[in-house]
N, C-alpha and C positions, 0 to 999 in steps of 0.2 A: 505495499498500500505504499510504501513512503517512494514510491517513484512516481507517483501516480501526479500527472499534471494539476495544477495549481487548478483553485477553480473561484472567477466571483460568480453572485447573483444577485438580481433586483425586480424586485417585483414592480405589480405596476408601471410596469415601461416601456408603451409603446409611445407614451410623446409623455410631454411636459418637462418635468424636473427628471422624472425615471429615465426616459428618454435622454438626457444629459450625461446624467452620470452614467447610462451605457460606453455612454462617448466618451469620454473621462477615463473609463476606466480601459477601453480598448486602447487605449492608446497610454496611460501611465500604468495600469498593471501590467505584473512579467507570470501571465498565464491566463488560459482560458476565462471569457465574458459572457454568462447568460442572460442575456434578456427575456422577464417573458412579461406577461399577459391572457390574460383571461380573453380576447379574441383573438382561435388563429390569424385572420387576414391580417386583421388588424399588427397584431407581433411581425407575422414575413412580412409586413409591405414598412415596420417601422424597420427590422434585418437590412433589408435591401436598399435602406436608406442610408446609415451607416456603410452599408457596404460602396456602395458609390464614394465614398468617401474614403472609401479604401482603406478599412474598417473589415475587419471578421468576427462577430458578434452568432453568439450559439443563438435561437432558439428554444422555449422550448412553454408549451400552453400552463396558464397557472392561472385559478379563478380560488382566491384565498377567501370566496365564502363558504366553499367546499372541501372538505378533511379531503376527502376522494384526491381530488386534482394535486391537494398537495401531498398529501403519501406518494402520489405517484414520483410526484418531481424529486419528492427524496430518493425513491428507488432510482431513478435515473444517474441521483446525486452519488449512491454509494456506490452502485457499480461502474460508472465514469472514469471518476476522481475519486474513490473511497474516501468521499467526505467535503466537506465545504468549509473553504476557506474565507471567503469573503459573503455575507448576507448584509443585504441594502432594504431594508421593509417599509417600501416607499408609495404601496397600494395605498390609495385611502378615498375616499368620497366625500363631499361640499352637496348640502343640497344648493341655491340662488335664495337670497336674500328675494322675498317676496312671493318666493314655490306657496301655491295653495296647501299644498297636500297637509295634512292637520299636524299641531308639534308633534306629538307620540309618534306620528306614523314613521316620520321622520330621525326622530331621534334609538326607534325600534333599527331604521334602516343604517345608518349611519353608524350608531353602534354595532349593529351586527361586522359591517364589515373592518372598519377602523378600528375598533380594538377589540374583539371576539374573531377576528380575520387574522389582526396579526398575530395576535397569541396563540393559535393552526398554529401559524408558520413556525411561531419560535419554542412550542410546544412539539410539531415534527423534526423543524432541521436543525435544534441547536445540539441536541448532544451527535450531528453528525462533522460538526465547527470541530476545524485540528488544533490541536499546539500551533500557538499566534494569530489565530481566527479572529478576524474582527465583527459585527456585530454593530450594526450600524440602524436603528427604531425611526425616519423622518416624522417627528413630531410637526410643532407648532408654536410660535406665543403664545397663539391664541387662548392656548392647556391652563396659562401664568394668568390673562386675563381672568378666565374660567373662573380657575382659585382665588384671585381676588372678592370674585364677587360673589362664593361660596360661603356658606357662613362657618363662622368660629368651628362647632363642635365638626364638619366637614373636611375644615381645613385640616384641621388638628391630624386628621386618620390621613388624609391624601399627602403630609408630611411624615408621615413618623417611621424613622428609620424601621422601626419592628413590622411595620405592617405586609400582613402573609401573600399570596396567591389569588386565596382561598377568602380572603375581605376585601381586596382589593374587586374580584371578580363580582362578588356578594353587592357592591355598593353601586359599581357600572349596572350590572342589573336591577337595580336597585332605581336608580334613576328613569330607568324605562321606566319602569310599573307606576313609578311613581305620575311623570309626565301623564299619564295611559287614567288616569283619575283623577286628573287637572289639581293637585298637588306639590308640584315639584319646585313653588315658590316657596308657598308654606312648608316644604319640606329642607328648606338652604341653597336649594339646585340654582342656577344659573341660565338662565333663560338660551340659552345656546347647546345644542347637544354635537354640535361639532369641539366646539372648546371642553363642553367634557366626555367627551371621547379620548381629545389626545390630553387629555387630563390623565387618561387610564395608559395610553400608549408611555407616559413620563414615568408614572410610577411602575407601570409595568420589566420597565427600562432597567431601573434604578430597583427594582426586586430579582431579575432575573441574573443584573450585575453583583449583586452580595452573595444568590443561591453558585454563580461561578467562580466569586473568590471562596465561596468554602468549601466546594463538593469538584472544583480541579483548578486549584491555585497555582498549583504545577505544570500549567500548560499554557497561565501567559495570553488567556481568550481578555480579550476590551472587548465591553458593547457597551451603546452610550445610546442617549434622544438628541435630536436636535432639530433646531430651524431651521429650515435654509431662507427661513425673510419673504417677507413678501412681496411674490415672483408672479409675473405675467404670463398667469395658464390659462387654461379653458375655467376654469374654477375660479376664479377671483378678479377680481374690476381689471381691467385695461389700464386705469393708472397706477395699479402698481408697481413700489419703483425701481423691481428689480428682476434682468434678465433668465432665461432659466439657465445660462448658462452662468451666473453671478447666483443662482440658486442651489445648483452644482456642489461646490467651491466648502463647502463644510459639511458633506455627507463625503464626499470624495476624497478630501483633507483625515474623515474619520478609520475611512476603510482603508486608509496609503496609510496608517500610524506603520512607523517600522516596526521590525521585528523583536528588538530588545524593550521597545518605549510598554512603561508599565502603566502611564496614565495617559491620558482621562480613562477613566472605569465610572461606570454605575452613572454618571453627568449629563446635562443639559446641557446642551453647546452650541451655541450659535455666532457670526462672524468668527471660528473657531477656537474659541474661550469658552472656557467652563463658566456660567453666570448658576446666580443662587438659587435654588427651590423651591421658592415658600411664598407664602405675600407679602412679604419684604421689598419683595423686585420693583425697582423703578423702571414703569413700563417703557422703552422710546415712542420718540414726540414721533414718531413715520409708523407709527401702527395702522393702519385700514382702519379706513371710515366708519366699514359698514362688514362687521363682526357675522360669520357664518351661521343662519342657527342652525 
């Protein structure tokens, strides 16, 4: 297995930030790069675009909403590469402001993909990470905006160093149930399903990093959450301040941390710098005027 080629994989990579991360990794990573997408045609079109630039990504189908799809990908990685060197969890969704769907439906759909889909990928693929592996979970500064708008009781749970994955899952499920009952505000939740799902991604990253440090300390795997910034994609306002190329910089930086690096690990990283995870964080002035619902 030690002679197997190195491999990096990016989820939700047929467009936007994910596509650009694949492009940068093809240029900078010493090994194969796998572009994944839930739509085979769109994924293959994305690969052809990169091939036209002289790059050579591989394609594999992946729908993070379905565990069978994730497991098929895991089988492929185990068979072809004996594991995984770099995992970038980029796949995610957001409803547009003004979408007519009821908030509880938006909450359920967004949570299924952004939190539970990402968690399922981690459950299936983290055991495949090779020593000196790098895991990057694309979160958002909106997770900090949402955290600030949570009740003090919820804030304390989300910043706790002792929160377990089971407790986090319970909180994410509770948010969805509270929206269905129409009591989410009363229960201390903010009016942004996207923001709460990204709280989940950030906190899950902290939990998984802690578990890796305890269970696979000698393997020196580094796992972090990051915010790419306010990037112009089809999920954001057109006046967003960053290009996809600029948005890819921090995720790619974390994906390519040197093999002898010991940090960052279990952190929330923005502009290649570790930021404080907590309600006291001073939000930057460039924040979007409209937060995704």
